[in-house]
N, C-alpha and C positions, 0 to 999 in steps of 0.2 A: 504493500500499500504506499500512498504518498506519505512523506514526513508529516507528522502531526502539526507542525508550526505552520504548514500551508492548509489546514483543515477549513479555516474561515474562508478561503478563497473557494474551495470545493463547495462549501455549503452556499456560496453566494451565486450560484448558476443563474437563479432566477432573476437577481439583481442585474448581473452582467448581461443577461438577454435584454434588459429594458433600459440600460444606460451605457455610457461610454466608460472605457477603462479610466480615463482621466478623472471622472467625478465619483468613481466607485464609492470612495470613503467619505463622500460629502454629500450624503443623502439629504440632509436638511435643505439643500439648494436644489435638489432635483426636482424638476417639474413634474406634475401629475400626469397620469395617462391622458391621452386626448379624449375628450367627449365623444360619444357617439354621434355620428352625423346622421341626419335625416336623408332618406332617399325614397324614389318610387319603386316599390317592390314589384319586380318583374317574374319572380319565381316563388311558388309556395312550396316550403319544406313540409312535408307531411310526416309526422311521428307515427311510425308503424307499431312500435311497442317500446317500452323502457323497463329497466330493472336496476336495482341498487345492488352493487357489488361490494359487500363489506365496507371496508374503509377506503377504498379507491386507491388513488396514487400515494396517499400519505403526506408527510410534511417534509420529505428529504428530496424533493425535486425528481421523484421518479417519472418515468415516462413509459409506463406499461401499456402498450398498444395491443389490443385483441388480435387473434389470428383465426383464419378459417382454413378448414379442411373439408372438402366436399360441402355438405349442407349444415355443418356444425361450426359454430363459433366458439372459441375458446378465450377465456378471460381470466385474469388473476387479480387479487388486490395485494396491498403491501404486506398484509398479516399472514399470506400464505392460503387464503381461499382461492380455490380453482374451480371454474365452472364451465361445463359444457352446455351450450344451449342451442336449440333449434334456430338458425339464424333468420328464418322467416317469421316465426311466432315468439320467440324469446323463451319457449318452454325449456325448463332445465331437463337435460338428458343425464348428467351425473354432476356430483358436487363432492368435492374433496377438500379437507382442511390440513395443510401441511404444518402449520404453526411454526413457520419460518419466516423470516424478513425478506420478502422477494423484491428484488431490484432490477432483474433483467427478464423480461418476457413480453409476449409469449412467442416461442417459436413452435411451429407446427408443420408436419410433414412426415411422410413415410411411416404413418401409424403411431407417431410419437409427439408428445407435448413436452416442450423444453423450457425450463426455468432456471434462472441463476438468482443467487441470494447474496445478501450483504456479508454473509459469513464465508463467501467463497466456495460455495457449492454449486454443482450443476445436477439437476435432477430431470430424469425422463419419465414420463407418465404414459400409460397406454391410452391412446386418443379415444378408444372405444369404450372404456371402463373407468379410466382415471387410475387404475392400479400402478403402482411404482414399479418401473422396470429396472432402473438402477439410479444410483447417485455417486458424484465424483467430487473430489476436493481439488481446487484450483488454487493458484498463488494469492489471489485477493478478491474483492468484491466485483460482482458481475452486474454491470450496469445497462447491459443491451441484450437482446435476445440471442441465445445459442442458435446456431444455423446447420442444418444438416443437408447433406446431399444423398443420404440414404446409406452411406458407407462410412462417413466420418461426420463428427459433429464439431464445429469449429466455434471457439469461445474466445472473445477478447475481454481481457481483464482491465481494471482501472489503472493498473501499473504497466499498461502497454505490452503485456505479454499476449502472444497468440498461442492457443492450446487446442490441440486436434485430440478428440477423444473417440474411441471405437463406438459406432452408432449401436452395435448389439449389446456391449457390455459396459461402456463408460470408462474402460481402461485407456490410459494415456498412450497415444501413439506418437506424438512429437510435441515439442514446445520450441517457440521462437521468442528470443527475449530482444526487445528494443529498448534503449535507454529513454525513459519518459522526460518530458519537459520539466523544468523546476516548478513552474506553476501551471495548473491546468483548470479548465472548467470541470464541474462534476459531470461526468458522462462519457460515454464512448458511442460510436455507431455500430450498428450490427455489421458483422462481416458479410461480404458478398461471396458466396460459394457456388462454384459450378462443379462439374466432375473432374476437372484438372485443376483449377485454381481456387485459392482463398485470397481474396482481397480486402484490405482494411485501410481505414484512415487513421493516423497516429496524432498523439498530443504535440508532436515536433512539426506539424504541418506537412508531413509526407504521406504518400499513398504507397503501400507495400503489396506486391503480389507474390505468394508462395505457391508451390505445387502441393497438392493435397496428400499425396501419398507419404512423403518424407519431410515436409516443411522446408524444403531448399528454396531460397529467394529465386525469383524469376526476374522481376525488376522492382526498382524503387524510384519514386518520382517526387521531388519536392514540389508542393504547390504554393506554400506561402513561407516567406523568409521573416523570422522574428526581427523586428526594428524596435528602436527606442532605447532609453536610458534605463528604465525600470523593468523589472520582471514581469510586472502587470501589463506593461505596453507591449511586451514581447510575448504575450500568449497568442498562439496560433492554432489552437486545438481544431481537429476535425472530429466533431461530436455527432454529426448526422450521418446516417447511413449513405452509401454510394447508390446511385441510380444509374441504370444501364439501358441503352437503346441500341440495338444492333451491335456493332463492335466498339461502341464509345461509352466511356464512363463519365459520369458527372459528379462533381465533388464541390462542397462549400467549406470554407474555413472561417474561423473567428478571426477578425482583424487580419484578413489576408486576401483571398481571391475565390472567385468561383472559376472552376476549370473544366474543360473537357479533355479527356485523355484517351489514347488508344489503348484498348483492353489488353492486347496481345503484348505491346511492347512498353506501354507507359508513356509514350511519347505525347508531349502536350500538343492539342490541336488548337486550343485557344485558351486564354484566361482573361478575367476581368476583375477588376479590384472591387471587393465587396467585404463585408462582415457578416457571418451568419453562424449561429450555433445549432442549426438544424440541418435536415435533409432538403434536398431539392425535388420538385416534382416535374414530371414531363408530359406534355400533350400538345398535339396539334403543331408539331415542329418547334415548340417553344420549351423553355426551361423556366420554372416559377421557384422563386426563393423568398423566405421571410427573412428580412434584414434585421440586424441587431436592434437598430433604433426604431423598429415597429413599422417599416414601410414592406410592402409586397411589390416584387418586381417580375415582370415578364421580360425574358430575353431570347432572342433568336438562336436556336441551338447550333446553327451552322456558322454564323458570323460573330456571335457575341454581342451584337448590337442590342441596346435596350429597345422594347417594344412599347412598353408602358410602365409607370410606377404610380402606385397608390400609396400616399403617405398619411392618409387620413386616420390610421390605427397607430400613430407615434406612441411609443413608450407603453404599449398595451401587452407586451411580452407575449408575442405571438407563437402559435405553435409552428411546426413544419407544415407546409401546405401540402394538399393533396388534390389532384385532378378528379372531378366528379361530373360526370356528363360533360356539358359544354363550360364548366365553371371550375374555379379554383376555390377550394374550401380551406379555411384556416381559422383556428381557435384563439381566444385571448384569455388574459388573466381574470376577467369577470364571467367567464363561462360562456361567451357567446361564440357561436359558429357563424362565420361570414361567408357568404357566397360572392365570388367576383367573376365578372366576366373574362373569359380567356381572350377575347379579342381586344379589349381596351382597359381592363382592370376596374371597371365601375362596379359599385355595389349592385347586386340584383336580389339578393335574399339574406335574411338573417334569422336565427333562432337561438335562444338561450338554453344551453344544455345542464349546466351545473353552477350554482351560485358560488362555489369555491374555485371556480376556475376550469380551463380547459387547456392544459399545456401539451398532452399527448397528441401526436399526429392522428387525424382521422384515418379510418380504415375504409377503403372503397372496394367493394366486390360487386361487379356488374352495375346493376342500376341502384344498389343500396350503399349507404354510407353508415357507418357505425362510429359514433363519438363517445368517448370515455372520460368522463369529467373527474377532476381532482378529488371531489367528495364521493365518488363511487357511482354516479348516475351514468348507466349505459343506455344510450338511445339509438334505436335504428330508424334511419330516415330514408325517405324516397322524395322524388321531385314530381310534382304534378302541376 
């Protein structure tokens, strides 16, 4: 784990998401979140069902995103309650209480549900019954979902270690250690895993690709270069997951760049200066990103030119965006889910999910969107 003298910075991820590094410790002068602007509603978000999931995200800046396998939705809360729900009705299929502090989840696929804990454990459950298949100890807390390709489960820990576990047993296959940055935001992105490659973003601002069988490095590419005199000014974490389209990877860094990389070689195709502690979303030939100051931006995925920017959500600590139908969906600190047009970024719809906030990225499956609020409200939405 990171040295305890840096724990305050790790715990301030929510603050970092809503203000600049320069005024991090000057909260008395920080401006309040921008008030919500009125607009003509063009899209009606219909609540198909809702359910309370335990204590939700908790108070430690978790971003527990549900996962879907087939017609079943899997979700966990911070105390270790894990539920499988019919994704169309919200009916409970099974419910399990692990009584562990869950911080990384949910990973789903190949008949397994994968979770990581603050105690540095990875747990695999049977997706059909919730029965525990195995659990494995790793080097430190797991803040992102473990990811499986059916053969190997890849886990990124808070201390920038990448660990591969046998999907069948949880035994360790290999471990790759990368020196973490002196200061980091609290969080990591989920690895992107194919049959041959495991690709991750690191706290040093680098993207790393390893082969899945032995953990040997294939390529490494720096996306952001630390600058500034203080360690706070030099934070360039990659905390969001990587997005892939064809053979291109898209990644965003805090106080660095948004970049497009060739997946096979890591060669930069383009990069654009930006600051984000979340994942990007892809749709209609565009890249969408929630910037640290609270703006949402649409970028042409080929040329890196800005298509539009909506800055009406300034300082509202936005979630990572997700593409939903013809729109971009993003949550905020007051629990509102906003829909923006992919064409020009204007507001077209809005609904409140959870009064305690909505920091986890929305999950979109087909024509359905699932939003999981900080306080535990899980809502299934469609557009009418």
